[in-house]
C-alpha positions as CSV (number, residue, x, y, z in Angstrom):
1,M,-0.8,-3.4,46.1
2,R,-1.4,-3.8,42.6
3,E,-4.9,-2.6,40.7
4,K,-5.9,-4.0,37.3
5,R,-8.7,-1.9,36.1
6,G,-7.8,1.2,34.0
7,T,-10.7,3.2,34.7
8,R,-10.6,3.0,38.5
9,L,-9.4,5.8,40.9
10,L,-6.1,4.0,42.3
11,L,-4.7,3.0,39.2
12,A,-1.9,3.4,36.9
13,A,-3.5,2.9,33.4
14,G,-1.6,-0.6,32.6
15,T,1.9,-0.9,31.1
16,V,3.4,2.3,29.9
17,A,6.2,3.0,27.2
18,V,8.9,1.5,29.2
19,M,7.6,-1.8,29.3
20,V,5.9,-3.7,26.5
21,G,4.6,-7.4,27.3
22,G,7.0,-7.8,30.3
23,S,10.0,-6.6,28.1
24,V,12.2,-3.6,28.8
25,V,12.1,-0.8,25.8
26,A,15.2,1.4,25.7
27,M,14.5,4.9,27.1
28,T,16.7,7.9,25.8
29,S,17.9,10.7,27.9
30,T,16.7,14.3,26.9
31,A,17.7,18.0,27.7
32,G,15.8,18.9,30.8
33,A,13.4,21.9,31.2
34,A,16.4,23.8,33.1
35,G,18.9,23.0,30.3
36,G,20.0,19.8,32.3
37,A,19.8,16.1,31.3
38,T,16.4,14.1,31.8
39,L,17.0,10.6,33.1
40,T,14.0,8.3,32.7
41,V,13.4,5.8,35.6
42,G,10.8,2.8,35.5
43,V,8.8,2.3,38.5
44,G,7.3,-1.0,39.2
45,G,6.1,-3.4,36.1
46,D,3.2,-5.6,36.3
47,T,3.0,-8.8,34.3
48,T,2.1,-12.5,35.0
49,V,4.6,-15.6,35.7
50,H,3.2,-18.8,35.2
51,G,-0.4,-17.2,35.1
52,V,0.0,-15.9,38.6
53,G,0.0,-12.1,39.0
54,F,3.9,-10.7,39.1
55,E,4.4,-7.1,40.7
56,G,7.2,-5.4,40.2
57,M,8.4,-3.5,43.2
58,R,11.5,-1.8,42.6
59,F,12.8,1.7,41.0
60,D,14.3,0.2,37.6
61,A,17.8,2.1,38.0
62,P,21.0,1.6,40.1
63,T,21.9,4.1,42.5
64,L,21.9,7.5,40.6
65,T,24.5,10.3,40.3
66,V,22.9,13.3,39.0
67,H,23.9,17.1,38.3
68,K,22.1,20.0,39.8
69,G,19.3,21.1,37.2
70,D,18.8,17.6,35.9
71,T,15.5,16.3,35.5
72,L,14.0,12.8,36.7
73,N,10.8,11.7,34.7
74,F,9.4,8.5,36.5
75,Q,7.3,6.2,34.4
76,F,4.9,4.3,36.6
77,Q,4.2,0.5,35.7
78,G,1.6,0.0,38.5
79,F,0.2,1.4,41.6
80,H,3.1,3.3,43.3
81,T,4.4,6.8,44.2
82,A,7.7,8.6,43.4
83,T,8.3,10.5,46.7
84,L,11.4,12.6,47.1
85,I,12.1,13.1,51.1
86,P,14.4,15.6,52.4
87,A,18.2,15.4,51.8
88,G,20.4,14.0,54.2
89,V,17.6,11.9,55.7
90,N,17.9,8.1,56.2
91,A,15.0,6.1,54.5
92,T,14.3,4.0,57.2
93,D,14.3,6.6,59.6
94,W,11.9,8.6,57.6
95,R,9.6,5.8,57.2
96,A,9.3,5.0,60.7
97,A,8.6,8.7,61.8
98,N,6.1,9.1,58.8
99,Q,4.3,5.9,57.6
100,G,3.7,3.8,60.6
101,P,-0.1,4.3,62.5
102,G,-0.9,7.7,62.8
103,G,1.8,8.8,60.5
104,A,1.3,12.1,58.1
105,F,2.1,9.6,55.2
106,A,0.6,6.2,56.4
107,L,-1.2,4.7,53.5
108,I,-4.3,4.2,55.5
109,Q,-5.3,6.0,58.5
110,P,-8.4,6.3,60.9
111,D,-11.2,8.1,59.4
112,L,-11.6,10.5,62.6
113,D,-14.8,11.9,61.3
114,D,-16.9,8.7,61.4
115,S,-17.3,6.2,64.3
116,P,-14.5,4.1,64.9
117,P,-13.3,1.7,63.5
118,A,-13.6,3.4,60.5
119,F,-10.7,3.9,57.9
120,E,-9.7,5.9,54.9
121,F,-7.0,6.2,52.4
122,N,-4.6,9.2,53.3
123,K,-4.9,11.9,50.5
124,A,-1.1,13.1,51.5
125,V,-0.3,9.6,49.9
126,L,-2.7,9.5,47.0
127,F,-2.5,13.1,45.6
128,P,0.7,14.9,44.6
129,S,2.0,17.5,47.0
130,D,1.7,20.0,44.0
131,G,-0.9,19.6,41.7
132,T,0.1,22.4,39.1
133,C,3.5,20.4,38.2
134,G,4.8,17.4,37.3
135,T,4.6,17.1,33.6
136,S,7.5,16.9,31.3
137,G,7.0,20.4,30.3
138,N,6.5,21.6,33.7
139,P,8.6,19.6,36.4
140,C,8.2,20.1,40.1
141,A,11.2,21.4,41.7
142,Y,13.0,19.6,44.6
143,D,15.5,22.0,46.4
144,G,16.4,19.1,49.2
145,N,14.5,20.7,51.9
146,S,10.8,19.4,51.5
147,V,8.9,16.4,50.6
148,V,7.8,16.1,47.0
149,N,5.2,13.7,46.2
150,S,4.0,12.5,42.9
151,G,1.0,10.8,44.3
152,A,-0.4,7.7,42.9
153,P,-0.8,7.7,39.1
154,L,-4.5,8.5,39.1
155,S,-4.7,10.2,35.8
156,A,-1.0,10.3,34.3
157,N,1.3,7.6,34.1
158,S,4.6,9.8,34.7
159,F,5.9,12.3,36.9
160,S,8.8,14.7,36.5
161,V,10.8,16.6,38.9
162,T,13.9,18.7,38.6
163,V,16.7,18.2,40.9
164,N,17.8,21.9,42.6
165,A,19.4,20.4,45.5
166,N,23.1,21.3,45.9
167,P,26.2,19.1,44.8
168,G,27.3,16.7,47.9
169,Q,24.0,16.3,49.1
170,S,22.0,12.9,48.8
171,F,18.3,12.0,49.0
172,W,16.0,9.1,48.6
173,V,13.0,8.5,46.4
174,L,10.5,6.2,47.9
175,C,7.1,4.6,47.0
176,L,4.6,5.1,49.9
177,V,2.6,2.2,49.0
178,H,5.4,-0.6,48.7
179,D,8.1,-0.3,52.0
180,M,10.8,-2.0,49.9
181,M,10.8,0.4,47.0
182,Q,13.6,3.0,47.3
183,L,16.2,4.7,45.2
184,Q,19.1,6.8,46.4
185,V,20.1,9.8,44.3
186,N,23.7,11.5,44.8
187,V,23.9,15.0,43.4
188,V,27.7,15.8,42.3
189,A,29.5,18.9,40.7
190,N,29.2,19.1,37.0
191,N,32.8,18.2,36.5
192,T,31.6,14.5,37.8
193,A,30.1,12.1,35.5
194,A,26.6,11.6,36.3
195,T,24.7,8.3,35.4
196,T,23.7,7.7,32.1
197,Q,20.3,6.8,30.5
198,A,22.2,3.5,29.1
199,A,23.4,2.3,32.6
200,I,19.5,2.9,33.8
201,N,18.5,0.8,30.8
202,S,20.8,-2.0,31.3
203,F,20.1,-2.2,35.1
204,A,16.3,-2.4,34.3
205,S,16.7,-5.1,31.6
206,S,18.9,-7.3,33.7
207,T,17.0,-7.0,36.7
208,L,13.6,-7.9,35.3
209,A,14.9,-10.8,33.6
210,A,16.5,-11.9,37.1
211,D,13.2,-11.1,39.0
212,H,11.2,-13.0,36.6
213,A,13.3,-16.3,36.7
214,Q,13.4,-16.0,40.4
215,A,9.5,-15.9,40.6
216,A,9.3,-18.6,38.0
217,A,11.2,-20.7,40.0
218,L,9.4,-20.2,43.0
219,V,5.7,-20.7,41.8
220,P,6.1,-24.6,41.4
221,K,7.3,-24.7,44.9
222,L,4.7,-22.7,46.5
223,E,2.0,-24.8,44.6
224,H,3.3,-28.1,46.6
225,Q,0.9,-28.7,49.3
226,S,2.8,-29.3,52.5
227,G,1.8,-29.0,56.4
228,H,2.9,-29.7,60.0
229,K,1.7,-31.7,62.9
230,T,0.7,-30.2,66.2
231,K,-1.0,-31.5,69.2
232,S,-4.3,-30.5,67.8
233,G,-3.7,-32.5,64.6
234,K,-2.5,-31.9,61.0
235,V,-2.3,-28.1,59.8
236,W,-1.9,-27.4,56.3
237,D,0.4,-24.6,55.4
238,A,-0.7,-21.8,52.8
239,F,0.7,-18.3,52.0
240,A,-1.2,-15.3,51.0
241,G,1.3,-13.7,48.5
242,F,5.0,-14.1,48.3
243,D,7.4,-11.2,48.0
244,G,11.1,-11.4,46.7
245,D,13.6,-8.7,46.6
246,G,12.0,-6.1,44.4
247,W,8.9,-8.2,43.4
248,G,5.9,-9.9,44.7
249,L,3.4,-12.7,43.6
250,D,-0.1,-11.9,44.1
251,G,-1.5,-15.3,44.4
252,M,-2.9,-17.6,47.0
253,F,-0.4,-20.5,47.5
254,P,-1.2,-23.4,47.0
255,S,-4.1,-22.1,44.7
256,A,-5.8,-25.6,45.6
257,L,-5.8,-27.3,48.7
258,H,-7.0,-30.6,49.6
259,I,-8.1,-31.3,53.2
260,K,-10.0,-33.5,55.5
261,K,-13.1,-32.4,57.6
262,G,-12.2,-31.0,60.9
263,Q,-8.5,-30.1,59.6
264,R,-7.1,-26.7,59.7
265,V,-5.1,-24.2,57.3
266,Q,-2.7,-21.9,58.4
267,W,-1.8,-18.9,55.9
268,H,1.3,-17.1,56.6
269,F,2.2,-13.4,55.9
270,A,5.8,-12.9,57.4
271,Q,6.8,-13.2,53.7
272,L,5.2,-9.8,52.7
273,T,8.0,-7.7,52.9
274,G,6.6,-4.8,50.5
275,N,3.0,-6.0,49.8
276,I,-0.1,-6.3,51.9
277,H,-3.1,-9.0,51.6
278,T,-5.9,-10.5,53.3
279,V,-7.5,-14.0,53.3
280,T,-11.2,-13.6,53.2
281,F,-14.0,-16.1,52.7
282,P,-16.1,-16.2,50.5
283,R,-14.6,-14.9,47.4
284,K,-17.5,-12.6,46.7
285,S,-17.1,-10.7,50.0
286,A,-13.4,-10.0,48.9
287,I,-14.3,-8.8,45.6
288,A,-16.7,-6.3,46.9
289,F,-14.3,-5.1,49.3
290,E,-11.8,-4.5,46.6
291,K,-14.1,-2.0,45.0
292,D,-13.6,-0.1,48.1
293,F,-9.6,-0.5,48.0
294,S,-9.9,0.8,44.3
295,G,-11.6,4.0,45.1
296,G,-15.0,3.0,44.9
297,N,-16.2,4.4,48.3
298,M,-15.4,8.1,47.7
299,K,-17.4,10.6,50.1
300,C,-17.5,14.4,50.7
301,E,-17.2,15.0,54.3
302,G,-20.7,16.0,56.1
303,T,-23.2,15.2,58.4
304,P,-23.7,12.6,57.2
305,D,-21.1,12.1,54.4
306,T,-22.2,12.6,51.0
307,A,-21.6,11.1,47.7
308,V,-18.9,12.9,45.4
309,N,-20.7,15.8,43.6
310,A,-18.2,17.6,41.6
311,A,-15.7,16.5,38.9
312,P,-11.6,16.1,39.5
313,P,-9.7,17.7,40.9
314,A,-12.5,19.3,43.1
315,F,-14.3,16.2,44.0
316,C,-16.4,18.0,46.4
317,N,-18.6,20.9,46.3
318,P,-18.3,22.8,48.4
319,G,-14.9,22.0,50.2
320,G,-13.1,20.8,47.4
321,M,-10.4,18.0,47.5
322,G,-9.8,18.8,51.2
323,S,-13.3,17.5,52.2
324,L,-12.6,14.2,50.0
325,E,-12.6,11.0,51.9
326,V,-11.8,7.7,50.2
327,E,-13.4,5.4,52.8
328,I,-12.5,1.9,53.2
329,P,-15.1,-0.3,55.3
330,S,-13.6,-1.6,58.8
331,A,-14.5,-5.1,57.9
332,A,-12.3,-4.9,54.7
333,V,-9.3,-3.9,57.3
334,V,-9.6,-5.9,60.5
335,T,-10.0,-9.4,61.3
336,V,-13.5,-10.5,61.2
337,G,-15.5,-13.9,62.1
338,T,-14.5,-17.0,64.3
339,H,-11.6,-19.3,63.5
340,S,-14.0,-22.3,62.1
341,Y,-15.7,-22.1,58.6
342,S,-18.5,-24.0,57.2
343,G,-19.1,-22.1,54.2
344,H,-21.4,-19.5,55.7
345,G,-20.6,-16.1,57.1
346,L,-17.7,-13.7,56.4
347,R,-14.2,-14.7,57.7
348,S,-11.1,-12.6,57.4
349,S,-7.5,-12.3,58.3
350,G,-7.7,-8.6,57.9
351,V,-4.9,-6.6,56.3
352,R,-1.4,-8.1,57.2
353,G,2.1,-7.9,55.9
354,Q,5.2,-6.3,57.4
355,A,4.2,-2.8,56.2
356,T,1.2,-3.2,58.8
357,G,3.1,-4.5,61.5
358,N,1.0,-7.6,61.8
359,V,2.5,-10.7,60.1
360,A,0.9,-13.3,62.5
361,P,-0.4,-16.4,60.9
362,Y,-4.0,-16.8,60.1
363,T,-6.0,-20.2,60.9
364,L,-9.2,-21.4,59.9
365,K,-10.6,-24.8,60.8
366,F,-12.7,-26.5,58.3
367,T,-15.9,-28.1,59.7
368,K,-18.1,-29.0,56.5
369,K,-17.3,-31.0,53.5
370,T,-17.4,-29.0,50.1
371,G,-19.0,-29.8,46.7
372,K,-16.9,-30.0,43.5
373,H,-16.3,-26.3,43.5
374,G,-14.5,-26.2,47.0
375,F,-14.6,-23.0,49.4
376,R,-13.5,-20.0,47.3
377,Y,-11.8,-17.3,48.7
378,A,-9.6,-14.1,47.7
379,C,-7.9,-10.8,48.8
380,N,-9.8,-7.8,49.7
381,I,-7.2,-5.6,47.9
382,H,-6.6,-7.3,44.8
383,G,-10.0,-9.2,44.4
384,G,-10.5,-12.0,42.3
385,M,-7.2,-11.8,40.6
386,M,-5.8,-13.1,43.7
387,S,-7.9,-16.2,44.8
388,G,-7.8,-19.8,45.7
389,R,-9.9,-22.7,46.7
390,V,-10.0,-25.1,49.7
391,F,-11.5,-28.7,48.9
392,V,-12.7,-30.2,52.2
393,R,-13.4,-34.3,51.8
């Protein structure tokens, strides 16, 4: 998931100090608040490759070795979280228990106060576990026993946490938005060498270059139109985004499809190992839904729900942040419409990708010829930045 507006609720406000124009800027370690070292780690990194949105989906560091009392400073470069889970717990097991449907840290969850199907963003993901700490001058404390969550970078682009876990303990830092993003941290005795900032910077520089090279080589291949034959006729293959190892391309591929009236297009989602997308016709509907995914539909719980009437961090008066709901229309989440399209009505795959448990292809048959502009479509989550066209002759 990637957001591009600097003033919207669910956004890290652009590229931060660690990355300028897609290039890594060296970061320096400092003394931590408790006397230990501070290590700075970039999180994600959004840019473009061949004009296509490139979404960094990794913690820009190797497996870390730290001392008790060291501070980790996470610099967000996109829409991510830095979430420290209890020591000794396997990351995959924790995700399975907490991020699946109905999980305590599932990104999108049912809105139980409204008639189903109704959905909302999970405040436990979006907001920090402790809103009174997390700055470089006042880091949060992690003792290895409880979850410490940065929340999404709504107003600050960094999050600092001091590691108070004991030597010998190991833990994971996860992004609750992208399943592929996780970083292992090992706590060692003071007489054992720890990871240096130079090692982190070197890792970030080399992996970023490799990621960009892989993405750049892939884009021309994805733009090549191809299909397969079935008993019902020709079916053209397309991809709603494409994820690599630690990165994703936020584009529709091929960006322009040329087909004949009566043929079908099948969009694939199994390649989405970290991101989630939709295929939604028409494009204007997807752009409208993107506003909801960007936090444009905040409500205060009530009968009926009402508009937000207080400034952050309260949001709602009375009730405070506990009464806040960041609602998402069901039509933005679930599959909508038939499997044929003539340029009228809403047709949507609904949200798909491995994180949702639904990677089934989405197929539409096109029953009407288009004009010179074609049928335009986009992703509900990423809006107009992730759109394509189908030309039917």
